[in-house]
C-alpha positions as CSV (number, residue, x, y, z in Angstrom):
1,M,87.6,62.7,53.8
2,E,87.9,65.8,51.7
3,N,91.2,66.9,53.3
4,I,92.8,63.5,53.0
5,P,94.6,62.8,49.7
6,E,93.1,59.9,47.7
7,P,96.2,57.7,47.9
8,S,96.0,58.0,51.7
9,Q,92.3,57.4,51.7
10,R,92.9,54.1,49.9
11,R,95.6,53.0,52.3
12,L,93.5,53.9,55.3
13,V,90.5,52.0,54.0
14,L,92.7,48.9,53.6
15,L,94.1,49.5,57.1
16,G,90.6,49.5,58.4
17,R,90.0,46.1,56.9
18,L,93.2,44.8,58.4
19,L,92.3,46.1,61.8
20,A,88.9,44.5,61.7
21,E,90.6,41.1,62.1
22,Y,93.5,42.3,64.3
23,K,93.5,40.8,67.7
24,E,96.0,42.9,69.7
25,K,95.1,46.0,71.5
26,Q,98.1,48.0,70.2
27,I,99.8,48.2,66.8
28,T,103.0,50.0,65.8
29,S,103.8,51.6,62.5
30,Q,106.6,48.9,62.1
31,E,103.9,46.2,62.5
32,I,101.7,48.0,59.9
33,E,104.8,48.0,57.6
34,R,105.3,44.3,58.1
35,L,101.6,43.6,57.3
36,T,101.2,45.9,54.4
37,G,104.6,46.8,53.0
38,W,103.8,50.5,52.9
39,G,106.7,51.7,55.0
40,S,106.4,52.8,58.7
41,A,106.9,56.5,57.9
42,L,104.1,56.5,55.3
43,A,101.8,54.7,57.8
44,R,102.5,57.3,60.5
45,K,101.8,60.1,58.0
46,D,98.5,58.6,56.9
47,I,97.4,58.0,60.5
48,S,98.3,61.5,61.5
49,L,95.7,62.7,59.0
50,L,93.1,61.0,61.2
51,G,94.3,62.9,64.3
52,V,95.3,59.8,66.1
53,K,98.4,60.1,68.2
54,C,101.1,57.5,68.6
55,G,102.2,56.3,72.0
56,A,105.9,57.0,72.8
57,S,106.9,53.3,72.6
58,N,103.9,51.1,72.2
59,G,102.3,52.5,69.0
60,Y,98.6,53.1,68.5
61,K,95.6,51.9,70.3
62,V,93.7,49.7,67.9
63,S,90.3,50.9,69.3
64,D,91.3,54.5,68.7
65,L,92.3,53.7,65.1
66,R,89.1,51.8,64.4
67,S,87.0,54.7,65.8
68,A,88.8,57.3,63.8
69,L,88.6,55.2,60.6
70,G,84.9,54.8,61.2
71,I,84.5,58.6,61.4
72,M,86.6,59.1,58.3
73,L,84.5,56.5,56.3
74,G,81.2,57.9,57.7
75,T,80.2,54.3,58.5
76,G,79.9,53.8,62.2
77,T,76.9,51.6,63.0
78,E,74.4,53.3,60.7
79,R,73.0,50.9,58.0
80,K,73.8,52.2,54.6
81,K,71.5,51.0,51.8
82,C,72.7,50.1,48.4
83,C,71.3,48.8,45.1
84,I,72.6,46.8,42.1
85,V,71.6,48.2,38.7
86,G,72.2,45.7,35.9
87,L,71.6,42.0,36.5
88,G,73.6,40.5,33.6
89,R,76.5,38.1,34.4
90,M,78.4,40.6,36.6
91,G,75.2,41.6,38.4
92,Q,74.2,38.0,39.0
93,M,77.7,37.4,40.6
94,L,77.1,40.3,42.8
95,L,73.7,39.0,43.8
96,E,75.5,35.9,45.3
97,S,78.3,37.8,46.9
98,T,78.7,37.7,50.7
99,E,81.4,40.4,50.9
100,L,79.1,42.9,52.5
101,E,78.1,40.7,55.4
102,S,79.2,42.1,58.7
103,S,79.7,45.5,57.1
104,P,77.4,48.6,57.5
105,F,76.5,48.4,53.8
106,T,73.4,46.4,52.8
107,I,72.0,45.8,49.3
108,V,68.2,46.2,49.5
109,A,67.2,46.2,45.8
110,G,68.3,45.2,42.4
111,F,67.2,46.6,39.0
112,D,67.4,45.5,35.4
113,S,65.9,46.7,32.1
114,N,65.0,43.1,31.2
115,V,61.8,42.4,33.2
116,N,62.2,38.7,32.7
117,R,65.5,38.7,34.7
118,T,63.8,40.4,37.6
119,E,61.1,37.7,37.7
120,V,63.4,34.7,37.1
121,L,66.4,35.5,39.2
122,R,66.4,34.6,42.9
123,S,67.8,37.0,45.5
124,S,67.6,37.8,49.2
125,F,66.3,41.3,48.3
126,P,63.6,42.4,45.9
127,L,64.4,42.8,42.1
128,H,62.7,45.5,40.1
129,P,62.5,46.7,36.5
130,T,64.5,49.9,35.9
131,T,61.3,51.7,35.2
132,K,60.8,51.7,39.0
133,L,64.4,53.0,39.7
134,E,63.5,56.4,41.0
135,Q,60.5,55.3,43.0
136,I,62.3,52.4,44.9
137,I,65.4,54.4,45.6
138,A,63.3,57.2,47.1
139,E,61.1,54.8,49.1
140,E,64.0,52.8,50.5
141,G,66.4,55.8,51.1
142,I,69.1,54.1,49.0
143,R,72.3,56.2,48.8
144,Y,74.8,54.0,47.0
145,A,74.5,52.2,43.7
146,I,76.5,49.3,42.2
147,L,76.3,49.8,38.4
148,S,76.8,46.7,36.2
149,S,74.5,47.5,33.4
150,P,75.4,47.1,29.7
151,P,77.8,49.8,28.4
152,S,75.1,51.2,26.1
153,E,72.9,52.0,29.2
154,A,75.6,53.0,31.6
155,Q,75.7,56.8,31.2
156,E,72.0,57.3,31.0
157,T,71.5,55.1,34.1
158,A,74.3,57.0,36.0
159,E,72.4,60.3,35.2
160,R,69.2,58.8,36.5
161,L,70.9,57.6,39.7
162,A,72.5,61.0,40.2
163,G,69.1,62.6,39.8
164,C,67.3,60.6,42.5
165,G,69.6,61.0,45.5
166,I,72.4,58.5,45.0
167,R,75.6,59.8,46.6
168,G,78.1,57.3,45.2
169,I,78.4,54.8,42.3
170,V,80.6,51.7,42.2
171,N,81.1,51.4,38.4
172,Y,81.6,47.9,37.1
173,T,81.0,49.0,33.5
174,P,83.9,49.8,31.1
175,C,82.5,53.3,30.6
176,V,83.9,56.6,32.0
177,L,80.9,58.1,33.7
178,H,80.1,61.8,33.7
179,V,78.1,62.7,36.8
180,P,77.4,66.0,38.7
181,K,79.9,67.3,41.2
182,G,79.4,65.9,44.6
183,I,78.6,62.3,43.4
184,A,81.6,60.0,43.9
185,V,82.4,57.3,41.4
186,E,84.6,54.3,42.1
187,N,85.6,52.4,39.0
188,V,86.1,48.7,39.3
189,S,87.7,47.0,36.3
190,L,89.8,43.9,35.9
191,L,91.3,45.1,32.7
192,T,92.3,48.5,34.2
193,A,93.8,46.7,37.2
194,L,95.9,44.5,35.0
195,E,97.0,47.4,32.8
196,L,98.1,49.3,35.9
197,L,100.1,46.3,37.1
198,S,101.7,45.9,33.7
199,A,102.6,49.6,33.6
200,R,104.2,49.4,37.1
201,N,106.2,46.4,36.0
202,A,107.4,48.1,32.9
203,S,108.4,51.2,34.9
204,A,110.3,49.0,37.5
205,A,112.1,47.2,34.7
206,E,113.3,50.5,33.2
207,S,114.6,51.9,36.5
């Protein structure tokens, strides 16, 4: 994905979700525009980055797009192990989430600095105190972490995750994390999303 600009990456990831439920064998850029609102030329440009060619009149083979998107995302059929770090309110909501079902990503462990939480909370996967973070991540071969710890613990925890083989962090904390080069961070924030929407609306009103 290094040679694909981030805005294109985001659109292609969303396209992959759309195609997961798409029933037809072919899809045109015009149909993608209708379903997403991106614009057919933009859709064609993004797809060209995958090396998938468009048919002269009937668009793209959905199977070819799914295959190319799987290669781009590095998913395929390989099971990718994840963990949740921080089992406060947000972490507990994530424990109950079913969003990763039928995806190649599987949460196999949860961690919290409050030992009582790890003993009281119920989960389909084991919960551990953060003192065992490095040990469990190494033993399980975990590569992705979902960080929902308190802000006061976020940076230190991110550094620990970076030091024990984690390749990417989904950051649910309000903190801007500083991690070594080569470790991806995806920030997830309701406040940031609303601020961006407000900024776009303000920009549209001025134009």
